[in-house]
PyMOL Python script that loads the backbone (N, CA, C, O; Angstrom):
from pymol import cmd

cmd.read_pdbstr("""\
ATOM      1  N   MET A   1      34.946  -0.670  21.846  1.00  0.00           N
ATOM      2  CA  MET A   1      33.788   0.157  22.053  1.00  0.00           C
ATOM      3  C   MET A   1      33.455   0.992  20.812  1.00  0.00           C
ATOM      4  O   MET A   1      32.405   1.631  20.749  1.00  0.00           O
ATOM      5  N   LYS A   2      34.352   0.981  19.837  1.00  0.00           N
ATOM      6  CA  LYS A   2      34.076   1.693  18.593  1.00  0.00           C
ATOM      7  C   LYS A   2      32.857   1.106  17.893  1.00  0.00           C
ATOM      8  O   LYS A   2      32.084   1.827  17.262  1.00  0.00           O
ATOM      9  N   ILE A   3      32.694  -0.206  18.010  1.00  0.00           N
ATOM     10  CA  ILE A   3      31.572  -0.876  17.358  1.00  0.00           C
ATOM     11  C   ILE A   3      30.257  -0.391  17.961  1.00  0.00           C
ATOM     12  O   ILE A   3      29.313  -0.099  17.227  1.00  0.00           O
ATOM     13  N   GLN A   4      30.186  -0.303  19.277  1.00  0.00           N
ATOM     14  CA  GLN A   4      28.964   0.161  19.934  1.00  0.00           C
ATOM     15  C   GLN A   4      28.645   1.598  19.526  1.00  0.00           C
ATOM     16  O   GLN A   4      27.486   1.934  19.281  1.00  0.00           O
ATOM     17  N   GLN A   5      29.664   2.438  19.452  1.00  0.00           N
ATOM     18  CA  GLN A   5      29.452   3.824  19.038  1.00  0.00           C
ATOM     19  C   GLN A   5      28.944   3.879  17.602  1.00  0.00           C
ATOM     20  O   GLN A   5      28.046   4.658  17.282  1.00  0.00           O
ATOM     21  N   PHE A   6      29.524   3.049  16.741  1.00  0.00           N
ATOM     22  CA  PHE A   6      29.100   3.010  15.347  1.00  0.00           C
ATOM     23  C   PHE A   6      27.646   2.573  15.239  1.00  0.00           C
ATOM     24  O   PHE A   6      26.865   3.177  14.504  1.00  0.00           O
ATOM     25  N   LEU A   7      27.281   1.523  15.974  1.00  0.00           N
ATOM     26  CA  LEU A   7      25.906   1.019  15.921  1.00  0.00           C
ATOM     27  C   LEU A   7      24.907   2.037  16.469  1.00  0.00           C
ATOM     28  O   LEU A   7      23.783   2.127  15.974  1.00  0.00           O
ATOM     29  N   GLN A   8      25.299   2.793  17.470  1.00  0.00           N
ATOM     30  CA  GLN A   8      24.411   3.808  18.031  1.00  0.00           C
ATOM     31  C   GLN A   8      24.215   4.965  17.065  1.00  0.00           C
ATOM     32  O   GLN A   8      23.118   5.515  16.969  1.00  0.00           O
ATOM     33  N   LYS A   9      25.284   5.341  16.340  1.00  0.00           N
ATOM     34  CA  LYS A   9      25.172   6.448  15.378  1.00  0.00           C
ATOM     35  C   LYS A   9      24.268   6.060  14.220  1.00  0.00           C
ATOM     36  O   LYS A   9      23.419   6.841  13.790  1.00  0.00           O
ATOM     37  N   GLY A  10      24.458   4.860  13.726  1.00  0.00           N
ATOM     38  CA  GLY A  10      23.636   4.380  12.632  1.00  0.00           C
ATOM     39  C   GLY A  10      23.944   4.994  11.283  1.00  0.00           C
ATOM     40  O   GLY A  10      23.164   4.843  10.343  1.00  0.00           O
ATOM     41  N   GLN A  11      25.060   5.680  11.172  1.00  0.00           N
ATOM     42  CA  GLN A  11      25.431   6.272   9.887  1.00  0.00           C
ATOM     43  C   GLN A  11      26.949   6.329   9.749  1.00  0.00           C
ATOM     44  O   GLN A  11      27.683   6.285  10.736  1.00  0.00           O
ATOM     45  N   VAL A  12      27.395   6.426   8.519  1.00  0.00           N
ATOM     46  CA  VAL A  12      28.823   6.480   8.221  1.00  0.00           C
ATOM     47  C   VAL A  12      29.253   7.940   8.210  1.00  0.00           C
ATOM     48  O   VAL A  12      28.716   8.750   7.454  1.00  0.00           O
ATOM     49  N   GLU A  13      30.229   8.270   9.058  1.00  0.00           N
ATOM     50  CA  GLU A  13      30.687   9.652   9.155  1.00  0.00           C
ATOM     51  C   GLU A  13      32.141   9.833   8.758  1.00  0.00           C
ATOM     52  O   GLU A  13      32.562  10.948   8.449  1.00  0.00           O
ATOM     53  N   ASN A  14      32.925   8.739   8.762  1.00  0.00           N
ATOM     54  CA  ASN A  14      34.342   8.868   8.428  1.00  0.00           C
ATOM     55  C   ASN A  14      34.858   7.549   7.865  1.00  0.00           C
ATOM     56  O   ASN A  14      34.104   6.584   7.738  1.00  0.00           O
ATOM     57  N   VAL A  15      36.135   7.511   7.530  1.00  0.00           N
ATOM     58  CA  VAL A  15      36.727   6.320   6.919  1.00  0.00           C
ATOM     59  C   VAL A  15      36.659   5.121   7.858  1.00  0.00           C
ATOM     60  O   VAL A  15      36.431   3.997   7.409  1.00  0.00           O
ATOM     61  N   GLY A  16      36.851   5.341   9.132  1.00  0.00           N
ATOM     62  CA  GLY A  16      36.765   4.252  10.100  1.00  0.00           C
ATOM     63  C   GLY A  16      35.374   3.638  10.120  1.00  0.00           C
ATOM     64  O   GLY A  16      35.225   2.428  10.287  1.00  0.00           O
ATOM     65  N   ASP A  17      34.361   4.475   9.951  1.00  0.00           N
ATOM     66  CA  ASP A  17      32.992   3.972   9.911  1.00  0.00           C
ATOM     67  C   ASP A  17      32.748   3.121   8.670  1.00  0.00           C
ATOM     68  O   ASP A  17      31.978   2.162   8.723  1.00  0.00           O
ATOM     69  N   VAL A  18      33.387   3.453   7.563  1.00  0.00           N
ATOM     70  CA  VAL A  18      33.245   2.661   6.338  1.00  0.00           C
ATOM     71  C   VAL A  18      33.789   1.258   6.588  1.00  0.00           C
ATOM     72  O   VAL A  18      33.180   0.268   6.181  1.00  0.00           O
ATOM     73  N   TYR A  19      34.917   1.178   7.250  1.00  0.00           N
ATOM     74  CA  TYR A  19      35.512  -0.122   7.577  1.00  0.00           C
ATOM     75  C   TYR A  19      34.581  -0.919   8.486  1.00  0.00           C
ATOM     76  O   TYR A  19      34.368  -2.109   8.256  1.00  0.00           O
ATOM     77  N   LEU A  20      34.023  -0.276   9.519  1.00  0.00           N
ATOM     78  CA  LEU A  20      33.107  -0.959  10.425  1.00  0.00           C
ATOM     79  C   LEU A  20      31.833  -1.378   9.702  1.00  0.00           C
ATOM     80  O   LEU A  20      31.277  -2.441   9.978  1.00  0.00           O
ATOM     81  N   HIS A  21      31.375  -0.549   8.784  1.00  0.00           N
ATOM     82  CA  HIS A  21      30.177  -0.882   8.018  1.00  0.00           C
ATOM     83  C   HIS A  21      30.419  -2.126   7.163  1.00  0.00           C
ATOM     84  O   HIS A  21      29.548  -2.990   7.056  1.00  0.00           O
ATOM     85  N   THR A  22      31.594  -2.214   6.560  1.00  0.00           N
ATOM     86  CA  THR A  22      31.949  -3.392   5.765  1.00  0.00           C
ATOM     87  C   THR A  22      31.999  -4.629   6.656  1.00  0.00           C
ATOM     88  O   THR A  22      31.542  -5.702   6.263  1.00  0.00           O
ATOM     89  N   GLN A  23      32.551  -4.477   7.848  1.00  0.00           N
ATOM     90  CA  GLN A  23      32.592  -5.599   8.790  1.00  0.00           C
ATOM     91  C   GLN A  23      31.177  -6.026   9.195  1.00  0.00           C
ATOM     92  O   GLN A  23      30.894  -7.216   9.333  1.00  0.00           O
ATOM     93  N   LEU A  24      30.301  -5.045   9.383  1.00  0.00           N
ATOM     94  CA  LEU A  24      28.917  -5.352   9.727  1.00  0.00           C
ATOM     95  C   LEU A  24      28.246  -6.141   8.609  1.00  0.00           C
ATOM     96  O   LEU A  24      27.528  -7.107   8.868  1.00  0.00           O
ATOM     97  N   PHE A  25      28.481  -5.729   7.369  1.00  0.00           N
ATOM     98  CA  PHE A  25      27.927  -6.469   6.235  1.00  0.00           C
ATOM     99  C   PHE A  25      28.482  -7.892   6.186  1.00  0.00           C
ATOM    100  O   PHE A  25      27.745  -8.844   5.928  1.00  0.00           O
ATOM    101  N   ALA A  26      29.773  -8.030   6.433  1.00  0.00           N
ATOM    102  CA  ALA A  26      30.392  -9.355   6.430  1.00  0.00           C
ATOM    103  C   ALA A  26      29.779 -10.231   7.521  1.00  0.00           C
ATOM    104  O   ALA A  26      29.516 -11.414   7.303  1.00  0.00           O
ATOM    105  N   TYR A  27      29.557  -9.651   8.681  1.00  0.00           N
ATOM    106  CA  TYR A  27      28.934 -10.390   9.783  1.00  0.00           C
ATOM    107  C   TYR A  27      27.532 -10.857   9.399  1.00  0.00           C
ATOM    108  O   TYR A  27      27.161 -12.003   9.657  1.00  0.00           O
ATOM    109  N   ARG A  28      26.749  -9.960   8.779  1.00  0.00           N
ATOM    110  CA  ARG A  28      25.383 -10.323   8.373  1.00  0.00           C
ATOM    111  C   ARG A  28      25.396 -11.474   7.377  1.00  0.00           C
ATOM    112  O   ARG A  28      24.565 -12.378   7.467  1.00  0.00           O
ATOM    113  N   ILE A  29      26.323 -11.452   6.435  1.00  0.00           N
ATOM    114  CA  ILE A  29      26.427 -12.538   5.455  1.00  0.00           C
ATOM    115  C   ILE A  29      26.807 -13.839   6.156  1.00  0.00           C
ATOM    116  O   ILE A  29      26.193 -14.880   5.923  1.00  0.00           O
ATOM    117  N   ALA A  30      27.814 -13.773   7.009  1.00  0.00           N
ATOM    118  CA  ALA A  30      28.272 -14.974   7.716  1.00  0.00           C
ATOM    119  C   ALA A  30      27.159 -15.571   8.565  1.00  0.00           C
ATOM    120  O   ALA A  30      26.970 -16.787   8.587  1.00  0.00           O
ATOM    121  N   LYS A  31      26.435 -14.725   9.253  1.00  0.00           N
ATOM    122  CA  LYS A  31      25.349 -15.201  10.104  1.00  0.00           C
ATOM    123  C   LYS A  31      24.226 -15.799   9.258  1.00  0.00           C
ATOM    124  O   LYS A  31      23.694 -16.856   9.597  1.00  0.00           O
ATOM    125  N   HIS A  32      23.865 -15.139   8.169  1.00  0.00           N
ATOM    126  CA  HIS A  32      22.771 -15.607   7.327  1.00  0.00           C
ATOM    127  C   HIS A  32      23.079 -16.963   6.699  1.00  0.00           C
ATOM    128  O   HIS A  32      22.234 -17.859   6.703  1.00  0.00           O
ATOM    129  N   TYR A  33      24.279 -17.112   6.165  1.00  0.00           N
ATOM    130  CA  TYR A  33      24.652 -18.349   5.477  1.00  0.00           C
ATOM    131  C   TYR A  33      25.334 -19.369   6.379  1.00  0.00           C
ATOM    132  O   TYR A  33      25.709 -20.454   5.935  1.00  0.00           O
ATOM    133  N   ASN A  34      25.492 -19.007   7.662  1.00  0.00           N
ATOM    134  CA  ASN A  34      26.133 -19.887   8.640  1.00  0.00           C
ATOM    135  C   ASN A  34      27.532 -20.307   8.171  1.00  0.00           C
ATOM    136  O   ASN A  34      27.874 -21.490   8.162  1.00  0.00           O
ATOM    137  N   ILE A  35      28.321 -19.311   7.785  1.00  0.00           N
ATOM    138  CA  ILE A  35      29.705 -19.539   7.369  1.00  0.00           C
ATOM    139  C   ILE A  35      30.612 -18.651   8.206  1.00  0.00           C
ATOM    140  O   ILE A  35      30.137 -17.778   8.932  1.00  0.00           O
ATOM    141  N   SER A  36      31.911 -18.874   8.106  1.00  0.00           N
ATOM    142  CA  SER A  36      32.863 -18.087   8.900  1.00  0.00           C
ATOM    143  C   SER A  36      33.122 -16.734   8.240  1.00  0.00           C
ATOM    144  O   SER A  36      32.887 -16.548   7.046  1.00  0.00           O
ATOM    145  N   LEU A  37      33.602 -15.817   9.035  1.00  0.00           N
ATOM    146  CA  LEU A  37      33.981 -14.516   8.479  1.00  0.00           C
ATOM    147  C   LEU A  37      35.117 -14.659   7.479  1.00  0.00           C
ATOM    148  O   LEU A  37      35.185 -13.915   6.501  1.00  0.00           O
ATOM    149  N   GLY A  38      36.006 -15.612   7.722  1.00  0.00           N
ATOM    150  CA  GLY A  38      37.095 -15.863   6.774  1.00  0.00           C
ATOM    151  C   GLY A  38      36.567 -16.226   5.401  1.00  0.00           C
ATOM    152  O   GLY A  38      37.089 -15.763   4.386  1.00  0.00           O
ATOM    153  N   GLU A  39      35.530 -17.055   5.367  1.00  0.00           N
ATOM    154  CA  GLU A  39      34.932 -17.421   4.088  1.00  0.00           C
ATOM    155  C   GLU A  39      34.285 -16.216   3.412  1.00  0.00           C
ATOM    156  O   GLU A  39      34.334 -16.077   2.190  1.00  0.00           O
ATOM    157  N   VAL A  40      33.687 -15.359   4.208  1.00  0.00           N
ATOM    158  CA  VAL A  40      33.073 -14.153   3.649  1.00  0.00           C
ATOM    159  C   VAL A  40      34.155 -13.254   3.060  1.00  0.00           C
ATOM    160  O   VAL A  40      34.003 -12.744   1.950  1.00  0.00           O
ATOM    161  N   TYR A  41      35.243 -13.060   3.793  1.00  0.00           N
ATOM    162  CA  TYR A  41      36.309 -12.178   3.313  1.00  0.00           C
ATOM    163  C   TYR A  41      37.015 -12.734   2.080  1.00  0.00           C
ATOM    164  O   TYR A  41      37.649 -11.984   1.338  1.00  0.00           O
ATOM    165  N   ASN A  42      36.911 -14.042   1.857  1.00  0.00           N
ATOM    166  CA  ASN A  42      37.510 -14.642   0.669  1.00  0.00           C
ATOM    167  C   ASN A  42      36.596 -14.592  -0.557  1.00  0.00           C
ATOM    168  O   ASN A  42      36.997 -15.005  -1.645  1.00  0.00           O
ATOM    169  N   MET A  43      35.384 -14.095  -0.389  1.00  0.00           N
ATOM    170  CA  MET A  43      34.455 -13.994  -1.516  1.00  0.00           C
ATOM    171  C   MET A  43      34.915 -12.917  -2.495  1.00  0.00           C
ATOM    172  O   MET A  43      35.583 -11.952  -2.123  1.00  0.00           O
ATOM    173  N   SER A  44      34.541 -13.111  -3.748  1.00  0.00           N
ATOM    174  CA  SER A  44      34.775 -12.047  -4.730  1.00  0.00           C
ATOM    175  C   SER A  44      33.826 -10.894  -4.409  1.00  0.00           C
ATOM    176  O   SER A  44      32.830 -11.075  -3.709  1.00  0.00           O
ATOM    177  N   ASP A  45      34.142  -9.721  -4.921  1.00  0.00           N
ATOM    178  CA  ASP A  45      33.281  -8.557  -4.674  1.00  0.00           C
ATOM    179  C   ASP A  45      31.865  -8.802  -5.170  1.00  0.00           C
ATOM    180  O   ASP A  45      30.895  -8.411  -4.520  1.00  0.00           O
ATOM    181  N   GLU A  46      31.750  -9.451  -6.327  1.00  0.00           N
ATOM    182  CA  GLU A  46      30.430  -9.722  -6.904  1.00  0.00           C
ATOM    183  C   GLU A  46      29.633 -10.677  -6.023  1.00  0.00           C
ATOM    184  O   GLU A  46      28.447 -10.457  -5.778  1.00  0.00           O
ATOM    185  N   LEU A  47      30.280 -11.731  -5.550  1.00  0.00           N
ATOM    186  CA  LEU A  47      29.602 -12.700  -4.695  1.00  0.00           C
ATOM    187  C   LEU A  47      29.248 -12.079  -3.348  1.00  0.00           C
ATOM    188  O   LEU A  47      28.177 -12.345  -2.801  1.00  0.00           O
ATOM    189  N   PHE A  48      30.134 -11.260  -2.817  1.00  0.00           N
ATOM    190  CA  PHE A  48      29.867 -10.560  -1.560  1.00  0.00           C
ATOM    191  C   PHE A  48      28.628  -9.692  -1.698  1.00  0.00           C
ATOM    192  O   PHE A  48      27.742  -9.732  -0.844  1.00  0.00           O
ATOM    193  N   THR A  49      28.557  -8.909  -2.769  1.00  0.00           N
ATOM    194  CA  THR A  49      27.432  -8.004  -2.991  1.00  0.00           C
ATOM    195  C   THR A  49      26.132  -8.777  -3.159  1.00  0.00           C
ATOM    196  O   THR A  49      25.110  -8.413  -2.576  1.00  0.00           O
ATOM    197  N   GLN A  50      26.166  -9.847  -3.954  1.00  0.00           N
ATOM    198  CA  GLN A  50      24.974 -10.657  -4.172  1.00  0.00           C
ATOM    199  C   GLN A  50      24.526 -11.330  -2.878  1.00  0.00           C
ATOM    200  O   GLN A  50      23.334 -11.348  -2.571  1.00  0.00           O
ATOM    201  N   SER A  51      25.456 -11.875  -2.128  1.00  0.00           N
ATOM    202  CA  SER A  51      25.132 -12.537  -0.867  1.00  0.00           C
ATOM    203  C   SER A  51      24.539 -11.558   0.131  1.00  0.00           C
ATOM    204  O   SER A  51      23.598 -11.886   0.853  1.00  0.00           O
ATOM    205  N   LEU A  52      25.094 -10.357   0.168  1.00  0.00           N
ATOM    206  CA  LEU A  52      24.582  -9.337   1.073  1.00  0.00           C
ATOM    207  C   LEU A  52      23.165  -8.934   0.681  1.00  0.00           C
ATOM    208  O   LEU A  52      22.297  -8.792   1.542  1.00  0.00           O
ATOM    209  N   ALA A  53      22.932  -8.751  -0.607  1.00  0.00           N
ATOM    210  CA  ALA A  53      21.593  -8.363  -1.068  1.00  0.00           C
ATOM    211  C   ALA A  53      20.551  -9.402  -0.672  1.00  0.00           C
ATOM    212  O   ALA A  53      19.474  -9.053  -0.189  1.00  0.00           O
ATOM    213  N   TRP A  54      20.868 -10.672  -0.875  1.00  0.00           N
ATOM    214  CA  TRP A  54      19.932 -11.727  -0.518  1.00  0.00           C
ATOM    215  C   TRP A  54      19.741 -11.821   0.994  1.00  0.00           C
ATOM    216  O   TRP A  54      18.617 -11.980   1.471  1.00  0.00           O
ATOM    217  N   ALA A  55      20.815 -11.725   1.734  1.00  0.00           N
ATOM    218  CA  ALA A  55      20.712 -11.801   3.189  1.00  0.00           C
ATOM    219  C   ALA A  55      19.846 -10.671   3.732  1.00  0.00           C
ATOM    220  O   ALA A  55      19.007 -10.896   4.605  1.00  0.00           O
ATOM    221  N   MET A  56      20.043  -9.465   3.226  1.00  0.00           N
ATOM    222  CA  MET A  56      19.260  -8.317   3.687  1.00  0.00           C
ATOM    223  C   MET A  56      17.793  -8.450   3.281  1.00  0.00           C
ATOM    224  O   MET A  56      16.899  -8.108   4.056  1.00  0.00           O
ATOM    225  N   ALA A  57      17.545  -8.944   2.072  1.00  0.00           N
ATOM    226  CA  ALA A  57      16.163  -9.122   1.615  1.00  0.00           C
ATOM    227  C   ALA A  57      15.434 -10.153   2.471  1.00  0.00           C
ATOM    228  O   ALA A  57      14.280  -9.950   2.848  1.00  0.00           O
ATOM    229  N   VAL A  58      16.103 -11.250   2.775  1.00  0.00           N
ATOM    230  CA  VAL A  58      15.488 -12.289   3.605  1.00  0.00           C
ATOM    231  C   VAL A  58      15.254 -11.774   5.017  1.00  0.00           C
ATOM    232  O   VAL A  58      14.206 -12.041   5.604  1.00  0.00           O
ATOM    233  N   GLU A  59      16.216 -11.038   5.572  1.00  0.00           N
ATOM    234  CA  GLU A  59      16.047 -10.471   6.909  1.00  0.00           C
ATOM    235  C   GLU A  59      14.850  -9.527   6.942  1.00  0.00           C
ATOM    236  O   GLU A  59      14.093  -9.528   7.913  1.00  0.00           O
ATOM    237  N   GLU A  60      14.671  -8.731   5.906  1.00  0.00           N
ATOM    238  CA  GLU A  60      13.546  -7.798   5.839  1.00  0.00           C
ATOM    239  C   GLU A  60      12.223  -8.550   5.781  1.00  0.00           C
ATOM    240  O   GLU A  60      11.264  -8.165   6.450  1.00  0.00           O
ATOM    241  N   GLU A  61      12.160  -9.609   4.997  1.00  0.00           N
ATOM    242  CA  GLU A  61      10.940 -10.422   4.918  1.00  0.00           C
ATOM    243  C   GLU A  61      10.647 -11.089   6.257  1.00  0.00           C
ATOM    244  O   GLU A  61       9.493 -11.159   6.679  1.00  0.00           O
ATOM    245  N   GLN A  62      11.686 -11.576   6.920  1.00  0.00           N
ATOM    246  CA  GLN A  62      11.494 -12.204   8.227  1.00  0.00           C
ATOM    247  C   GLN A  62      10.984 -11.187   9.244  1.00  0.00           C
ATOM    248  O   GLN A  62      10.144 -11.506  10.085  1.00  0.00           O
ATOM    249  N   LYS A  63      11.497  -9.964   9.161  1.00  0.00           N
ATOM    250  CA  LYS A  63      11.055  -8.903  10.061  1.00  0.00           C
ATOM    251  C   LYS A  63       9.585  -8.583   9.813  1.00  0.00           C
ATOM    252  O   LYS A  63       8.821  -8.412  10.763  1.00  0.00           O
ATOM    253  N   LYS A  64       9.179  -8.501   8.539  1.00  0.00           N
ATOM    254  CA  LYS A  64       7.777  -8.237   8.203  1.00  0.00           C
ATOM    255  C   LYS A  64       6.879  -9.363   8.690  1.00  0.00           C
ATOM    256  O   LYS A  64       5.812  -9.108   9.249  1.00  0.00           O
ATOM    257  N   ASP A  65       7.303 -10.612   8.483  1.00  0.00           N
ATOM    258  CA  ASP A  65       6.519 -11.763   8.927  1.00  0.00           C
ATOM    259  C   ASP A  65       6.375 -11.777  10.448  1.00  0.00           C
ATOM    260  O   ASP A  65       5.297 -12.063  10.969  1.00  0.00           O
ATOM    261  N   ALA A  66       7.454 -11.470  11.154  1.00  0.00           N
ATOM    262  CA  ALA A  66       7.406 -11.444  12.613  1.00  0.00           C
ATOM    263  C   ALA A  66       6.451 -10.357  13.097  1.00  0.00           C
ATOM    264  O   ALA A  66       5.691 -10.572  14.042  1.00  0.00           O
ATOM    265  N   GLU A  67       6.485  -9.206  12.462  1.00  0.00           N
ATOM    266  CA  GLU A  67       5.582  -8.111  12.831  1.00  0.00           C
ATOM    267  C   GLU A  67       4.134  -8.501  12.560  1.00  0.00           C
ATOM    268  O   GLU A  67       3.251  -8.216  13.370  1.00  0.00           O
ATOM    269  N   LEU A  68       3.887  -9.147  11.433  1.00  0.00           N
ATOM    270  CA  LEU A  68       2.540  -9.608  11.099  1.00  0.00           C
ATOM    271  C   LEU A  68       2.049 -10.623  12.116  1.00  0.00           C
ATOM    272  O   LEU A  68       0.904 -10.551  12.562  1.00  0.00           O
ATOM    273  N   GLN A  69       2.901 -11.563  12.484  1.00  0.00           N
ATOM    274  CA  GLN A  69       2.526 -12.569  13.474  1.00  0.00           C
ATOM    275  C   GLN A  69       2.265 -11.934  14.838  1.00  0.00           C
ATOM    276  O   GLN A  69       1.339 -12.322  15.550  1.00  0.00           O
ATOM    277  N   ARG A  70       3.091 -10.958  15.185  1.00  0.00           N
ATOM    278  CA  ARG A  70       2.901 -10.264  16.465  1.00  0.00           C
ATOM    279  C   ARG A  70       1.578  -9.516  16.472  1.00  0.00           C
ATOM    280  O   ARG A  70       0.863  -9.520  17.474  1.00  0.00           O
ATOM    281  N   THR A  71       1.255  -8.880  15.366  1.00  0.00           N
ATOM    282  CA  THR A  71      -0.002  -8.147  15.255  1.00  0.00           C
ATOM    283  C   THR A  71      -1.189  -9.098  15.334  1.00  0.00           C
ATOM    284  O   THR A  71      -2.166  -8.824  16.030  1.00  0.00           O
ATOM    285  N   LYS A  72      -1.102 -10.212  14.621  1.00  0.00           N
ATOM    286  CA  LYS A  72      -2.185 -11.199  14.668  1.00  0.00           C
ATOM    287  C   LYS A  72      -2.366 -11.747  16.073  1.00  0.00           C
ATOM    288  O   LYS A  72      -3.493 -11.914  16.538  1.00  0.00           O
ATOM    289  N   ALA A  73      -1.272 -12.023  16.740  1.00  0.00           N
ATOM    290  CA  ALA A  73      -1.342 -12.596  18.089  1.00  0.00           C
ATOM    291  C   ALA A  73      -1.963 -11.616  19.071  1.00  0.00           C
ATOM    292  O   ALA A  73      -2.713 -12.021  19.960  1.00  0.00           O
ATOM    293  N   SER A  74      -1.662 -10.347  18.924  1.00  0.00           N
ATOM    294  CA  SER A  74      -2.182  -9.378  19.882  1.00  0.00           C
ATOM    295  C   SER A  74      -3.649  -9.048  19.616  1.00  0.00           C
ATOM    296  O   SER A  74      -4.362  -8.671  20.547  1.00  0.00           O
ATOM    297  N   THR A  75      -4.122  -9.176  18.378  1.00  0.00           N
ATOM    298  CA  THR A  75      -5.512  -8.840  18.082  1.00  0.00           C
ATOM    299  C   THR A  75      -6.439 -10.038  18.175  1.00  0.00           C
ATOM    300  O   THR A  75      -7.625  -9.862  18.454  1.00  0.00           O
ATOM    301  N   SER A  76      -5.956 -11.229  17.956  1.00  0.00           N
ATOM    302  CA  SER A  76      -6.843 -12.389  17.951  1.00  0.00           C
ATOM    303  C   SER A  76      -7.097 -12.946  19.346  1.00  0.00           C
ATOM    304  O   SER A  76      -7.969 -13.800  19.504  1.00  0.00           O
ATOM    305  N   GLN A  77      -6.387 -12.505  20.337  1.00  0.00           N
ATOM    306  CA  GLN A  77      -6.534 -13.024  21.688  1.00  0.00           C
ATOM    307  C   GLN A  77      -7.509 -12.206  22.535  1.00  0.00           C
ATOM    308  O   GLN A  77      -7.741 -12.536  23.698  1.00  0.00           O
ATOM    309  N   GLU A  78      -8.062 -11.177  21.982  1.00  0.00           N
ATOM    310  CA  GLU A  78      -8.924 -10.302  22.760  1.00  0.00           C
ATOM    311  C   GLU A  78     -10.301 -10.935  22.936  1.00  0.00           C
ATOM    312  O   GLU A  78     -10.898 -11.400  21.966  1.00  0.00           O
ATOM    313  N   VAL A  79     -10.809 -10.956  24.173  1.00  0.00           N
ATOM    314  CA  VAL A  79     -12.126 -11.496  24.485  1.00  0.00           C
ATOM    315  C   VAL A  79     -12.970 -10.360  25.039  1.00  0.00           C
ATOM    316  O   VAL A  79     -12.560  -9.649  25.956  1.00  0.00           O
ATOM    317  N   VAL A  80     -14.146 -10.205  24.471  1.00  0.00           N
ATOM    318  CA  VAL A  80     -15.044  -9.140  24.913  1.00  0.00           C
ATOM    319  C   VAL A  80     -16.307  -9.785  25.454  1.00  0.00           C
ATOM    320  O   VAL A  80     -16.944 -10.587  24.771  1.00  0.00           O
ATOM    321  N   SER A  81     -16.668  -9.434  26.681  1.00  0.00           N
ATOM    322  CA  SER A  81     -17.910  -9.954  27.247  1.00  0.00           C
ATOM    323  C   SER A  81     -19.017  -8.936  26.999  1.00  0.00           C
ATOM    324  O   SER A  81     -18.812  -7.728  27.120  1.00  0.00           O
ATOM    325  N   LEU A  82     -20.170  -9.438  26.655  1.00  0.00           N
ATOM    326  CA  LEU A  82     -21.310  -8.573  26.373  1.00  0.00           C
ATOM    327  C   LEU A  82     -22.398  -8.801  27.414  1.00  0.00           C
ATOM    328  O   LEU A  82     -22.636  -9.926  27.855  1.00  0.00           O
ATOM    329  N   ASP A  83     -23.050  -7.713  27.794  1.00  0.00           N
ATOM    330  CA  ASP A  83     -24.125  -7.770  28.779  1.00  0.00           C
ATOM    331  C   ASP A  83     -25.442  -7.581  28.040  1.00  0.00           C
ATOM    332  O   ASP A  83     -25.698  -6.509  27.491  1.00  0.00           O
ATOM    333  N   TYR A  84     -26.283  -8.618  28.022  1.00  0.00           N
ATOM    334  CA  TYR A  84     -27.560  -8.559  27.314  1.00  0.00           C
ATOM    335  C   TYR A  84     -28.737  -8.367  28.275  1.00  0.00           C
ATOM    336  O   TYR A  84     -29.886  -8.594  27.896  1.00  0.00           O
ATOM    337  N   ASP A  85     -28.469  -7.963  29.474  1.00  0.00           N
ATOM    338  CA  ASP A  85     -29.543  -7.769  30.459  1.00  0.00           C
ATOM    339  C   ASP A  85     -30.547  -6.719  29.997  1.00  0.00           C
ATOM    340  O   ASP A  85     -31.713  -6.783  30.385  1.00  0.00           O
ATOM    341  N   PHE A  86     -30.139  -5.780  29.201  1.00  0.00           N
ATOM    342  CA  PHE A  86     -31.068  -4.736  28.745  1.00  0.00           C
ATOM    343  C   PHE A  86     -32.211  -5.329  27.915  1.00  0.00           C
ATOM    344  O   PHE A  86     -33.264  -4.703  27.795  1.00  0.00           O
ATOM    345  N   LEU A  87     -32.026  -6.515  27.344  1.00  0.00           N
ATOM    346  CA  LEU A  87     -33.085  -7.144  26.566  1.00  0.00           C
ATOM    347  C   LEU A  87     -34.255  -7.608  27.437  1.00  0.00           C
ATOM    348  O   LEU A  87     -35.374  -7.777  26.952  1.00  0.00           O
ATOM    349  N   ASN A  88     -33.982  -7.810  28.719  1.00  0.00           N
ATOM    350  CA  ASN A  88     -35.031  -8.238  29.656  1.00  0.00           C
ATOM    351  C   ASN A  88     -35.861  -7.084  30.177  1.00  0.00           C
ATOM    352  O   ASN A  88     -36.872  -7.312  30.842  1.00  0.00           O
ATOM    353  N   ALA A  89     -35.472  -5.862  29.900  1.00  0.00           N
ATOM    354  CA  ALA A  89     -36.207  -4.706  30.396  1.00  0.00           C
ATOM    355  C   ALA A  89     -37.567  -4.606  29.674  1.00  0.00           C
ATOM    356  O   ALA A  89     -37.691  -4.929  28.492  1.00  0.00           O
ATOM    357  N   GLU A  90     -38.585  -4.143  30.436  1.00  0.00           N
ATOM    358  CA  GLU A  90     -39.919  -4.027  29.860  1.00  0.00           C
ATOM    359  C   GLU A  90     -40.012  -2.950  28.799  1.00  0.00           C
ATOM    360  O   GLU A  90     -40.815  -3.063  27.873  1.00  0.00           O
ATOM    361  N   ASP A  91     -39.209  -1.911  28.916  1.00  0.00           N
ATOM    362  CA  ASP A  91     -39.277  -0.790  27.971  1.00  0.00           C
ATOM    363  C   ASP A  91     -38.624  -1.112  26.633  1.00  0.00           C
ATOM    364  O   ASP A  91     -38.750  -0.341  25.682  1.00  0.00           O
ATOM    365  N   PHE A  92     -37.965  -2.185  26.554  1.00  0.00           N
ATOM    366  CA  PHE A  92     -37.245  -2.512  25.319  1.00  0.00           C
ATOM    367  C   PHE A  92     -38.181  -2.979  24.294  1.00  0.00           C
ATOM    368  O   PHE A  92     -37.766  -3.303  23.181  1.00  0.00           O
TER     369      PHE A  92
END
""", "prot")
cmd.dss("prot")
cmd.show_as("cartoon", "prot")
cmd.util.cbc("prot")
cmd.orient("prot")
C-alpha cells in the first residue's frame, strides 16, 4: 500500500519515496519499450536516463494528441437545428 500512498501524494518527501520514484521510472521505461524490469535495472545510468527522457516525451505527446482528438470529437459532433419560419412573416 506504500505505492498507492506515494502515487496519491505525487511528490517525494523522504528516502523511501526516492526509491519508489525510481521504481516508477523503471516501470515507465519497461512499459514504453515493452521490456522487463530486469532489463531496465541492468541498463547503465546514461541509458536509463535517456530511455526515461524519450519515454516521458512520447507519453506527453500521446497525451496531447488524445486531448486534441477528444476535443475534436466533442465539437465536431454538435448538430444545430435552425428555424427559418420568421422569413415567412409579412413584416420581415
